[in-house]
N, C-alpha and C positions, 0 to 999 in steps of 0.2 A: 466462533464458527461462521465461515462466510461461504455463501453459494459461488458456483463458477461464474455466474453473470456479475455478481457485485465484486469478485476478485479483480476484475478490470478497472474498477473504481479506485482501488486502493493506490496509495502513493508509490512512487519509484523507490528502490532500495538505493540508499546513500553510498553503500559500500561499492568500490569499483571491483570490477573482475579480476581474479587472479591472472597473472600475466603468464600466458603460454602462446604458442604459434598461432592458434585459430582464435583468439579471443578478440573481442570487439575493441578494446582499447589498447591494442598493440599496434605499432607502426609497421611498416612493410620490413624494415630491417633495424634490429635492435643493435646499437654500439655500446660496448662497454668501456668506460673510462674516456669517452669522447666529450667535447665540450657541448653541454646541454643547450647553451644559448644559441650556438650555431646551427644545432640539428632540429631546432624547435619548428614545428608545423606552423605555418602561417594561417591565420582565420579559423572559423569554427565549421566543421563539417555540417552536412545537411542533417544527419541523425540527432546531433546535439540541439540543433535549432527546433526540430520536431519535438524532442523531449522537453525542452524549456517551454515551448507554446502549450504542450499538453499539461505540464506541471502548473502553468499560470492559470489555465482554465479550471483544472481540478481545484486550485486554491480559491478561485473566485466562487465556484459552486459550494465548497466547504463553508466560506465565509457566510454566504446566503443562508445555508442551512442552520448555522450557528446563531444567526441573527433571529431566525424563526424561534429560538427557544428550545431546540431539541437536545438540550444537555442533560436531560434525566431519561431513566430507562422507564419504558411504558409499563413494565411489570412490577418492579420493586421500588421505582421512583428514587433509585441510587444515581450518583453522578457518573456520567460518562466520560472517559477520558480520550476517546477518538471521535473527531468530527465526522458527521454523516451516519453515524450508527444510531439506531433507535433502541437496541437492547444491550444490556451489559453482558459481558462474557459468561458469567455465571448463569444468568437466566437463559441465554441462548443455547448455552450447553445442556442445561437441566431440561429444556423443552425440545431440544434438536432442532432449532430453527437458525435461519441466517441472521446475524446481529444488525445487518444493515436494511433488508427488506422484509424479514419475518417469514420467508418461505421455508417450508419444511425440508431438512436437510438429512436427518438421521432418524432412524426409527428408535423410539425410547419405550416401546411397550414392555419389553422384558428387562428394562434397566431398573437398578434399585437406587434411585436418586433420593437423597434426603432433602428435607425441606430447611435444615439448618446449615 
């Protein structure tokens, strides 16, 4: 469980958008059966540069966090598989907190969570 504030810190999705008329990865006109080498766009657009810069900054932050030794859950001391998180998914769900910052996300008063 991740809060809305920490959702922005998560990495970008690797899978490209599905092709449709208004998608971000489509060009102005799509040719079917044309020579792809001749119709290829030249250079990188500004949004791709911005995404690369953001990804580079996030990786730098995550490496610094990993170097600090935050690879164990603060509650159960289990291994964490995602960098930048302080709580494992099981503990975060059980307590109803964000796995990155620990902020209360869900009300768990009436939930019947087991300890095993």
